[in-house]
C-alpha positions as CSV (number, residue, x, y, z in Angstrom):
1,M,-118.1,-105.7,13.4
2,R,-121.6,-107.2,13.5
3,T,-121.5,-110.9,13.5
4,I,-123.9,-113.8,13.5
5,Q,-123.4,-117.2,15.0
6,G,-120.9,-119.1,12.8
7,F,-117.5,-118.9,11.4
8,L,-115.3,-115.9,10.6
9,I,-113.4,-116.0,7.3
10,S,-110.9,-113.2,7.0
11,G,-109.6,-112.9,3.5
12,L,-110.8,-116.2,2.1
13,A,-112.2,-116.5,-1.5
14,L,-113.9,-119.3,-3.4
15,G,-113.6,-119.1,-7.2
16,G,-116.0,-119.7,-10.1
17,L,-113.7,-122.5,-11.2
18,G,-114.5,-123.2,-14.8
19,G,-111.6,-123.6,-17.2
20,C,-108.8,-124.3,-14.7
21,V,-106.0,-126.5,-16.1
22,A,-104.3,-128.9,-13.7
23,G,-100.7,-129.8,-14.3
24,D,-98.3,-131.7,-12.1
25,L,-94.8,-131.1,-10.6
26,G,-93.1,-132.9,-13.4
27,D,-94.5,-130.6,-16.1
28,G,-93.2,-127.4,-14.5
29,A,-90.0,-125.9,-15.8
30,I,-88.0,-123.9,-13.3
31,A,-86.6,-120.6,-14.3
32,T,-84.3,-118.8,-11.8
33,D,-83.1,-115.9,-14.0
34,S,-86.1,-113.8,-13.2
35,A,-85.6,-113.6,-9.5
36,D,-84.0,-110.1,-9.6
37,E,-86.9,-108.8,-11.6
38,A,-89.6,-109.9,-9.2
39,A,-91.8,-107.4,-7.3
40,T,-91.2,-106.4,-3.7
41,I,-93.3,-107.7,-0.9
42,A,-94.5,-106.2,2.4
43,P,-95.3,-108.9,4.9
44,Q,-96.5,-106.4,7.5
45,G,-97.2,-102.7,7.4
46,D,-96.3,-100.4,4.4
47,A,-92.6,-101.1,4.3
48,E,-91.6,-102.8,1.0
49,T,-89.0,-105.5,1.3
50,P,-87.2,-106.7,-1.9
51,V,-88.0,-110.4,-2.4
52,H,-84.3,-111.3,-2.7
53,A,-83.7,-109.9,0.8
54,M,-86.0,-112.4,2.4
55,D,-84.5,-115.7,3.4
56,G,-85.2,-118.4,0.9
57,C,-87.1,-116.3,-1.7
58,D,-84.6,-117.0,-4.5
59,A,-86.1,-119.9,-6.5
60,G,-87.4,-117.6,-9.3
61,V,-90.3,-118.5,-11.5
62,F,-92.1,-121.8,-11.8
63,V,-93.3,-122.3,-15.3
64,G,-96.5,-124.3,-15.9
65,D,-99.3,-125.7,-13.7
66,L,-98.9,-127.5,-10.5
67,T,-101.2,-130.1,-8.9
68,I,-100.8,-130.5,-5.1
69,N,-101.3,-134.2,-4.2
70,N,-99.3,-134.3,-1.0
71,Q,-97.3,-132.2,1.4
72,A,-94.1,-132.7,-0.6
73,D,-95.7,-131.2,-3.7
74,L,-96.6,-128.1,-1.6
75,A,-93.1,-127.9,-0.2
76,A,-91.7,-127.9,-3.7
77,L,-93.1,-124.4,-4.2
78,E,-91.2,-122.9,-1.3
79,G,-89.0,-120.0,-2.4
80,Y,-90.7,-119.3,-5.7
81,T,-92.0,-115.8,-6.3
82,E,-94.2,-116.6,-9.3
83,I,-95.9,-119.5,-11.0
84,T,-97.0,-118.9,-14.6
85,G,-99.8,-121.4,-14.5
86,S,-102.4,-122.6,-12.0
87,I,-102.2,-124.3,-8.6
88,L,-104.7,-127.1,-8.1
89,F,-105.2,-128.8,-4.8
90,D,-106.3,-132.3,-5.6
91,P,-109.5,-133.5,-3.7
92,D,-107.6,-136.5,-2.4
93,A,-104.4,-134.6,-1.5
94,E,-102.8,-135.8,1.8
95,I,-101.8,-132.5,3.3
96,T,-102.1,-131.2,6.8
97,E,-101.6,-127.5,6.2
98,I,-101.1,-125.1,3.4
99,S,-97.9,-123.2,4.4
100,G,-94.5,-122.2,3.1
101,L,-95.8,-119.9,0.3
102,E,-94.8,-116.6,1.8
103,C,-92.5,-115.8,-1.1
104,L,-95.2,-116.2,-3.7
105,L,-96.3,-112.9,-5.2
106,A,-98.0,-113.8,-8.5
107,V,-100.0,-116.7,-9.9
108,G,-100.6,-116.5,-13.6
109,G,-103.5,-118.9,-13.7
110,S,-106.0,-120.0,-11.0
111,I,-105.8,-121.2,-7.5
112,V,-108.2,-124.0,-6.9
113,M,-108.5,-125.7,-3.5
114,Y,-110.5,-128.8,-2.7
115,E,-111.0,-130.1,0.9
116,Q,-108.4,-127.7,2.3
117,P,-107.2,-128.2,5.9
118,E,-109.0,-126.7,8.9
119,L,-106.4,-124.0,9.3
120,V,-105.0,-122.5,6.2
121,T,-101.8,-120.4,6.2
122,G,-99.6,-119.1,3.4
123,F,-100.3,-116.9,0.5
124,Q,-99.8,-114.0,2.9
125,N,-97.8,-112.0,0.4
126,L,-99.6,-112.9,-2.8
127,R,-100.4,-109.9,-4.9
128,T,-102.0,-111.1,-8.1
129,V,-104.0,-114.1,-9.4
130,G,-104.4,-114.1,-13.2
131,G,-107.3,-116.5,-13.2
132,N,-109.9,-117.6,-10.7
133,L,-109.5,-117.9,-6.9
134,G,-111.7,-120.8,-5.7
135,F,-112.4,-123.4,-3.1
136,S,-114.5,-126.6,-3.7
137,D,-114.8,-130.2,-2.8
138,D,-117.0,-131.2,-5.7
139,D,-114.4,-133.6,-7.3
140,H,-113.1,-131.6,-10.2
141,S,-116.5,-130.4,-11.3
142,F,-115.5,-126.7,-11.2
143,A,-119.3,-126.0,-10.8
144,P,-120.7,-123.0,-8.9
145,S,-122.4,-125.6,-6.6
146,A,-119.1,-127.0,-5.5
147,A,-118.8,-127.2,-1.7
148,L,-116.3,-125.8,0.8
149,A,-114.8,-128.2,3.4
150,P,-115.2,-127.2,7.1
151,L,-113.3,-124.1,8.2
152,S,-112.7,-122.4,11.5
153,T,-110.7,-119.3,11.1
154,V,-108.8,-118.3,8.0
155,S,-106.6,-115.2,7.5
156,I,-105.0,-115.1,4.0
157,F,-104.9,-113.1,0.8
158,N,-104.8,-109.8,2.7
159,E,-102.0,-108.5,0.4
160,L,-103.9,-109.5,-2.7
161,R,-104.3,-106.6,-5.2
162,S,-106.1,-108.2,-8.2
163,V,-107.9,-111.3,-9.3
164,G,-108.2,-111.7,-13.1
165,G,-111.0,-114.1,-13.0
166,A,-113.8,-114.9,-10.5
167,L,-113.8,-114.8,-6.7
168,Y,-116.4,-117.3,-5.6
169,F,-117.6,-118.5,-2.2
170,S,-119.6,-121.7,-2.3
171,P,-119.7,-123.8,0.8
172,D,-121.9,-126.9,1.1
173,H,-125.1,-125.6,2.8
174,R,-123.4,-125.4,6.2
175,R,-125.6,-124.7,9.1
176,E,-123.4,-122.1,10.5
177,A,-123.3,-118.6,8.9
178,L,-120.0,-117.4,7.3
179,V,-118.8,-114.0,8.2
180,L,-116.4,-112.8,5.5
181,D,-113.9,-110.0,6.2
182,G,-110.6,-109.2,4.7
183,F,-109.3,-108.6,1.2
184,H,-108.4,-105.1,2.5
185,K,-106.1,-104.3,-0.4
186,L,-107.9,-106.1,-3.2
187,R,-108.7,-103.5,-5.9
188,T,-109.9,-105.4,-9.0
189,I,-111.8,-108.6,-9.8
190,G,-112.0,-109.4,-13.5
191,G,-114.9,-111.8,-13.3
192,N,-117.7,-112.4,-10.8
193,L,-117.7,-111.9,-7.0
194,A,-120.2,-114.4,-6.0
195,F,-121.7,-116.1,-2.9
196,G,-123.9,-119.2,-2.3
197,G,-124.5,-122.2,-0.3
198,A,-124.6,-120.7,3.2
199,D,-125.7,-117.6,5.1
200,F,-123.2,-114.9,4.5
201,E,-122.3,-111.6,6.1
202,V,-119.9,-109.7,3.9
203,Y,-117.6,-107.0,5.3
204,G,-114.1,-105.8,4.2
205,F,-113.0,-105.3,0.6
206,D,-112.0,-101.9,1.7
207,E,-110.2,-100.9,-1.5
208,L,-112.1,-102.9,-4.1
209,E,-113.0,-100.5,-6.9
210,E,-113.9,-102.7,-9.9
211,I,-115.8,-106.0,-10.5
212,G,-115.6,-106.9,-14.2
213,G,-118.4,-109.4,-13.9
214,K,-121.4,-109.7,-11.6
215,L,-121.8,-109.2,-7.9
216,R,-123.9,-112.3,-7.4
217,G,-125.6,-114.4,-4.8
218,S,-126.9,-117.7,-6.1
219,D,-128.8,-120.7,-4.9
220,T,-126.9,-124.0,-4.7
221,G,-129.8,-126.1,-3.4
222,T,-131.4,-124.3,-0.5
223,P,-132.1,-120.6,0.0
224,D,-129.6,-118.8,2.2
225,D,-129.5,-115.3,3.6
226,I,-126.9,-112.8,2.3
227,A,-126.0,-109.5,3.9
228,I,-123.5,-107.1,2.4
229,Y,-122.1,-104.4,4.7
230,G,-118.7,-103.8,3.0
231,L,-117.5,-103.0,-0.5
232,N,-117.9,-99.3,0.2
233,E,-115.2,-98.2,-2.4
234,L,-116.7,-100.1,-5.3
235,S,-117.2,-97.9,-8.3
236,S,-117.7,-100.3,-11.2
237,V,-119.7,-103.5,-11.6
238,S,-121.3,-105.0,-14.6
239,E,-124.4,-106.4,-12.8
240,I,-125.8,-107.1,-9.4
241,E,-127.9,-110.2,-9.1
242,F,-129.3,-112.3,-6.3
243,Q,-131.1,-115.5,-7.4
244,G,-132.7,-118.3,-5.4
245,V,-131.4,-117.1,-2.1
246,G,-133.2,-116.1,1.1
247,Q,-133.3,-112.7,2.7
248,V,-131.0,-110.1,1.1
249,V,-129.7,-107.1,3.0
250,I,-127.5,-104.5,1.2
251,S,-126.2,-101.9,3.7
252,G,-122.8,-101.4,2.0
253,L,-121.8,-100.5,-1.6
254,N,-122.2,-96.9,-0.6
255,D,-119.7,-95.4,-3.1
256,L,-121.2,-97.1,-6.2
257,E,-122.8,-94.5,-8.5
258,R,-123.7,-96.7,-11.5
259,V,-124.5,-100.3,-12.2
260,D,-123.5,-101.1,-15.8
261,G,-126.3,-103.7,-16.3
262,D,-129.2,-105.1,-14.3
263,L,-129.9,-104.9,-10.6
264,A,-132.0,-108.0,-10.0
265,F,-133.5,-110.0,-7.2
266,L,-135.0,-113.2,-8.5
267,Y,-136.8,-115.8,-6.3
268,T,-135.5,-114.4,-3.1
269,G,-136.8,-113.7,0.4
270,D,-137.3,-110.2,1.7
271,V,-135.0,-107.5,0.2
272,S,-133.8,-104.6,2.3
273,I,-131.6,-101.9,0.6
274,D,-130.5,-99.2,3.0
275,G,-127.1,-99.1,1.3
276,L,-126.3,-98.1,-2.2
277,T,-126.7,-94.5,-1.0
278,D,-124.8,-92.9,-3.9
279,L,-126.4,-95.0,-6.7
280,E,-127.6,-92.7,-9.5
281,R,-128.0,-94.9,-12.5
282,I,-128.9,-98.4,-13.5
283,D,-128.0,-99.1,-17.1
284,G,-130.2,-102.2,-17.3
285,D,-133.3,-103.5,-15.5
286,F,-134.2,-103.0,-11.9
287,V,-136.1,-106.2,-11.1
288,F,-137.9,-107.9,-8.2
289,D,-139.3,-111.2,-9.4
290,E,-140.9,-113.5,-6.9
291,A,-139.2,-111.7,-4.0
292,G,-140.5,-110.9,-0.5
293,A,-141.1,-107.6,1.1
294,V,-139.1,-104.8,-0.6
295,V,-137.4,-101.9,1.3
296,L,-135.7,-99.2,-0.8
297,T,-134.7,-96.6,1.8
298,G,-131.1,-96.3,0.6
299,L,-131.9,-95.3,-3.0
300,G,-132.7,-91.7,-2.5
301,E,-130.1,-90.6,-5.2
302,L,-131.3,-92.9,-8.0
303,E,-132.1,-90.7,-11.0
304,R,-132.3,-93.0,-14.0
305,I,-133.1,-96.6,-15.0
306,D,-132.2,-97.4,-18.6
307,G,-134.3,-100.6,-18.6
308,D,-137.4,-101.7,-16.8
309,L,-138.6,-101.3,-13.2
310,V,-140.3,-104.6,-12.4
311,F,-142.1,-105.9,-9.4
312,N,-143.6,-109.4,-10.1
313,E,-145.0,-111.4,-7.2
314,A,-143.0,-109.2,-4.9
315,G,-144.0,-107.1,-1.9
316,P,-145.3,-105.5,0.1
317,L,-143.3,-102.7,-1.5
318,D,-142.9,-98.9,-1.1
319,T,-141.3,-96.9,-3.9
320,T,-141.6,-93.5,-2.2
321,P,-137.9,-93.4,-1.2
322,L,-137.0,-93.1,-4.9
323,V,-137.4,-89.3,-4.7
324,E,-134.9,-88.4,-7.4
325,L,-136.0,-90.9,-10.0
326,E,-136.8,-88.9,-13.2
327,Y,-136.3,-91.3,-16.1
328,I,-137.2,-94.9,-16.9
329,A,-136.4,-96.0,-20.4
330,G,-138.4,-99.1,-20.3
331,D,-141.5,-100.4,-18.5
332,L,-142.9,-99.8,-15.0
333,F,-144.3,-103.3,-14.5
334,I,-146.3,-104.5,-11.5
335,E,-147.9,-107.9,-11.7
336,S,-149.3,-110.1,-8.9
337,G,-148.8,-109.3,-5.3
338,P,-147.0,-111.1,-2.5
339,E,-147.5,-114.9,-2.6
340,D,-148.9,-114.9,0.9
341,D,-151.7,-112.4,0.0
342,S,-150.4,-109.9,2.5
343,T,-152.8,-107.4,3.9
344,Q,-150.0,-104.8,4.4
345,M,-150.4,-101.7,2.2
346,S,-148.0,-101.3,-0.7
347,V,-147.3,-97.8,-2.0
348,L,-146.5,-97.2,-5.7
349,E,-145.3,-93.6,-6.0
350,L,-142.5,-91.9,-8.0
351,S,-143.0,-88.3,-7.2
352,E,-140.3,-86.9,-9.6
353,L,-140.7,-89.3,-12.5
354,E,-141.1,-87.3,-15.8
355,H,-140.4,-89.8,-18.6
356,L,-141.5,-93.5,-18.9
357,G,-140.3,-94.9,-22.2
358,G,-142.3,-98.1,-22.1
359,D,-145.5,-99.4,-20.5
360,F,-147.1,-98.3,-17.2
361,Y,-148.5,-101.7,-16.3
362,I,-150.4,-103.0,-13.2
363,E,-152.1,-106.3,-13.4
364,G,-153.6,-108.6,-10.8
365,Y,-151.9,-107.1,-7.7
366,G,-153.8,-109.1,-5.1
367,S,-153.0,-107.1,-1.9
368,P,-153.7,-103.5,-0.9
369,M,-151.9,-100.9,-2.9
370,Q,-152.0,-97.1,-2.8
371,L,-151.3,-95.6,-6.2
372,G,-149.5,-92.2,-6.0
373,A,-150.3,-89.1,-8.0
374,F,-147.1,-89.3,-10.2
375,A,-147.3,-85.5,-10.2
376,E,-144.4,-84.9,-12.6
377,L,-145.0,-87.6,-15.2
378,E,-145.4,-86.1,-18.7
379,Y,-144.9,-88.9,-21.1
380,I,-145.6,-92.6,-21.4
381,G,-144.0,-94.3,-24.5
382,G,-146.1,-97.4,-24.3
383,D,-149.4,-98.4,-22.8
384,L,-151.0,-97.3,-19.6
385,T,-152.7,-100.4,-18.2
386,I,-154.5,-101.1,-14.9
387,D,-156.1,-104.5,-15.1
388,E,-157.8,-106.5,-12.4
389,A,-155.9,-104.9,-9.5
390,D,-158.4,-105.9,-6.9
391,D,-157.2,-103.8,-4.0
392,L,-155.7,-100.8,-5.8
393,G,-158.2,-98.2,-4.6
394,D,-158.7,-94.7,-6.1
395,I,-156.8,-93.5,-9.2
396,V,-156.2,-89.8,-8.6
397,G,-153.5,-87.7,-10.2
398,F,-151.3,-87.9,-13.3
399,N,-152.1,-84.2,-13.9
400,E,-148.9,-83.4,-15.9
401,L,-149.3,-86.4,-18.3
402,E,-149.6,-85.0,-21.8
403,H,-149.1,-88.0,-24.1
404,V,-149.5,-91.7,-24.0
405,A,-148.0,-93.2,-27.2
406,G,-149.7,-96.5,-26.7
407,S,-153.1,-97.4,-25.3
408,V,-155.0,-96.5,-22.1
409,F,-156.7,-99.5,-20.6
410,F,-158.6,-99.7,-17.3
411,N,-160.2,-103.0,-16.6
412,E,-162.1,-103.7,-13.3
413,P,-160.8,-100.7,-11.3
414,T,-161.9,-101.2,-7.8
415,G,-161.7,-97.6,-6.4
416,A,-164.5,-95.2,-6.2
417,R,-162.7,-92.3,-7.8
418,L,-161.0,-91.9,-11.2
419,V,-159.9,-88.2,-11.1
420,G,-157.1,-86.4,-12.9
421,F,-155.2,-86.7,-16.1
422,A,-156.0,-83.0,-16.6
423,E,-153.4,-82.4,-19.2
424,L,-153.6,-85.5,-21.3
425,E,-154.2,-84.5,-24.9
426,T,-153.3,-87.5,-27.1
427,V,-153.5,-91.3,-26.8
428,G,-151.7,-93.0,-29.7
429,G,-153.6,-96.3,-29.4
430,S,-156.9,-97.2,-27.9
431,F,-158.7,-95.8,-24.9
432,E,-160.8,-98.3,-22.9
433,I,-162.5,-98.4,-19.6
434,K,-164.3,-101.7,-18.8
435,E,-166.2,-103.0,-15.8
436,A,-165.7,-100.1,-13.5
437,K,-168.6,-101.1,-11.4
438,G,-167.7,-99.3,-8.2
439,L,-166.9,-96.0,-9.8
440,S,-168.8,-93.0,-8.4
441,D,-166.5,-90.1,-9.0
442,F,-165.3,-89.9,-12.6
443,Y,-163.8,-86.6,-13.5
444,A,-160.8,-87.0,-15.8
445,F,-159.4,-86.6,-19.3
446,G,-160.9,-83.2,-19.6
447,E,-158.3,-82.1,-22.2
448,L,-158.2,-85.3,-24.3
449,E,-158.4,-84.4,-27.9
450,E,-157.3,-87.4,-29.9
451,V,-157.4,-91.2,-29.6
452,G,-155.6,-93.0,-32.3
453,G,-157.3,-96.4,-31.9
454,D,-160.6,-97.5,-30.5
455,F,-162.7,-95.7,-27.8
456,V,-164.5,-98.1,-25.5
457,M,-166.7,-97.5,-22.5
458,D,-168.2,-100.7,-21.3
459,E,-170.0,-101.6,-18.1
460,V,-169.2,-98.5,-16.2
461,D,-172.3,-98.9,-14.0
462,D,-172.3,-96.1,-11.6
463,A,-172.5,-92.3,-12.0
464,I,-170.7,-91.2,-15.1
465,S,-170.9,-88.4,-17.6
466,F,-169.1,-88.1,-20.9
467,A,-169.1,-84.4,-20.4
468,T,-165.6,-84.9,-19.1
469,F,-164.5,-85.8,-22.7
470,A,-165.7,-82.4,-24.0
471,E,-162.5,-81.8,-26.0
472,L,-162.4,-85.1,-27.8
473,S,-162.4,-84.4,-31.5
474,R,-160.9,-87.5,-33.2
475,I,-161.1,-91.3,-32.7
476,G,-159.0,-93.2,-35.2
477,G,-160.7,-96.6,-34.6
478,N,-164.1,-97.8,-33.5
479,L,-166.5,-96.2,-31.0
480,T,-168.1,-98.5,-28.5
481,I,-170.4,-97.3,-25.7
482,T,-172.2,-100.3,-24.1
483,D,-174.0,-101.4,-20.9
484,N,-173.3,-98.3,-18.9
485,G,-176.2,-98.3,-16.4
486,E,-175.9,-94.7,-15.2
487,L,-174.9,-92.9,-18.4
488,E,-177.4,-90.2,-19.1
489,T,-175.6,-88.1,-21.7
490,L,-172.7,-88.4,-24.1
491,G,-171.4,-84.9,-24.2
492,L,-169.1,-85.6,-27.2
493,D,-169.9,-82.3,-28.8
494,E,-166.5,-81.8,-30.3
495,L,-166.2,-85.3,-31.9
496,D,-166.0,-84.8,-35.7
497,E,-163.9,-87.7,-36.9
498,L,-164.3,-91.5,-36.5
499,G,-162.0,-93.6,-38.5
500,G,-162.9,-97.2,-37.7
501,T,-165.4,-99.6,-39.2
502,H,-168.2,-99.5,-36.6
503,L,-170.0,-97.3,-34.2
504,R,-171.9,-99.1,-31.4
505,I,-174.0,-97.4,-28.7
506,E,-176.1,-100.1,-27.0
507,G,-177.6,-101.2,-23.7
508,N,-177.3,-97.8,-21.9
509,E,-180.5,-97.7,-19.9
510,L,-180.6,-94.0,-19.2
511,L,-179.1,-92.7,-22.4
512,C,-181.7,-91.2,-24.8
513,T,-181.7,-93.1,-28.1
514,C,-182.2,-89.8,-29.9
515,E,-178.9,-88.4,-28.6
516,A,-177.0,-91.5,-29.7
517,Q,-178.6,-91.3,-33.1
518,A,-177.7,-87.6,-33.4
519,L,-174.1,-88.3,-32.7
520,A,-174.1,-91.1,-35.3
521,D,-175.7,-88.8,-37.9
522,H,-173.1,-86.1,-37.3
523,L,-170.2,-88.5,-37.7
524,V,-171.6,-89.9,-40.9
525,A,-172.0,-86.4,-42.2
526,E,-168.4,-85.8,-41.4
527,G,-167.2,-88.8,-43.4
528,F,-167.7,-92.0,-41.3
529,T,-168.5,-94.9,-43.6
530,G,-168.7,-97.8,-41.2
531,T,-171.6,-99.7,-39.7
532,V,-173.8,-98.0,-37.0
533,T,-175.5,-100.0,-34.2
534,I,-177.8,-98.1,-31.8
535,A,-180.0,-100.3,-29.7
536,N,-181.5,-100.9,-26.2
537,N,-181.0,-97.4,-25.0
538,A,-183.6,-95.2,-23.3
539,I,-186.7,-94.3,-25.3
540,C,-186.8,-90.6,-26.3
541,E,-189.4,-88.5,-24.6
């Protein structure tokens, strides 16, 4: 086992404690006629021992809730095999140890511990908890920020099979890391499995297959690191979320094939995922929002994201390990780079992506990024936007892309080359390239036939020729060609239909006015009825 300096907790759980009901000893009715119907227990090994065969396990079922205020209250539970309600350890309880509960097999409600002793024993044969299993010292608040009293070594709950509610770990920002191991027979958790309030290393959970809620790491005041090495039989979880924590390492979860909701890292430190090696599908969003450096080396089997793939103020990042990702139902969204303006190169490449249902969006990524060729991408259901990505570099590739349902918008591209898009035939919205002042190699969009919205070429100052748009025959909106210092010829010989309200060709110092006027006359003859502005272009020779 890899450990870090701190405490070892073997089989301990802290619950999300909302909704627990605290009773007292006087409210509990004792039923002894169910003793023979109780389950069997196996204190050690695999041999099952009938509960009635163990000395003292003949008190039956305790009906109701029980609040533990002192050692006598705890002793009153000895011999019971089941309690129908909850067990609440009062914050001011005067107890020296939790023991004598070796007969207890089932708790119908929750187990809530406040300020438990340094060494906890008991519960060694407990099989089921119907509600939450939790530890706190936050004076009945039941809040996720509730704290855990000091612990040294705890070894309990290793026969536990199921928790109906939440299993929550929330110590009080202890300086020492907590190494969690155990729960080796736990199979199901009905609510969340969550961590927060300390550095955690999570092992164990060898048979855990289902988490009905989230696997969650959350901030309870200060960011803490969380590393998950276990949970390697988990097959079902509603969401995985880490929010407001420090560094996150996921090296376990290696049997999980599907996340039923989001996989999200929000306001975290660096994120390293070399586990999740069998993950094939994320039903929600895959999000890194204000995260640190992102490593995705374990996700080589991921094929499908049914939501968005988002990197916002996250990085440096490298998406090249996602070699099987073919389908994203939502957006591919990249906005802003690492907060520290890192000079390390990020790589955005999804070599097998074929379908993007939403937007392809890169804006304001302030650190170096290499944009891949996206060689298999055929369809974008939203917009293709690259806006003020200062260190993006060349845009080369996208040669299988056939249709963009939304708009294509390049604003202030910084690379010298815009080359590719060789199969793109239709753009449902507008097509705009603005302020491409460093562009020297522009050879793209050679098969583009139709733009549903506006066509705008503005301040593309360096060498450019519209001969690359030789197949463009229809523009549904306006045509604007302005302030392109190196533009010498239009080459829009196939353009027959302009459906907007204005045509403007202005301020192109090398473009012959006569050529611009000839295009305007042709479009008017073909039915264009809007205004025409042709001004400040080159004088015809």
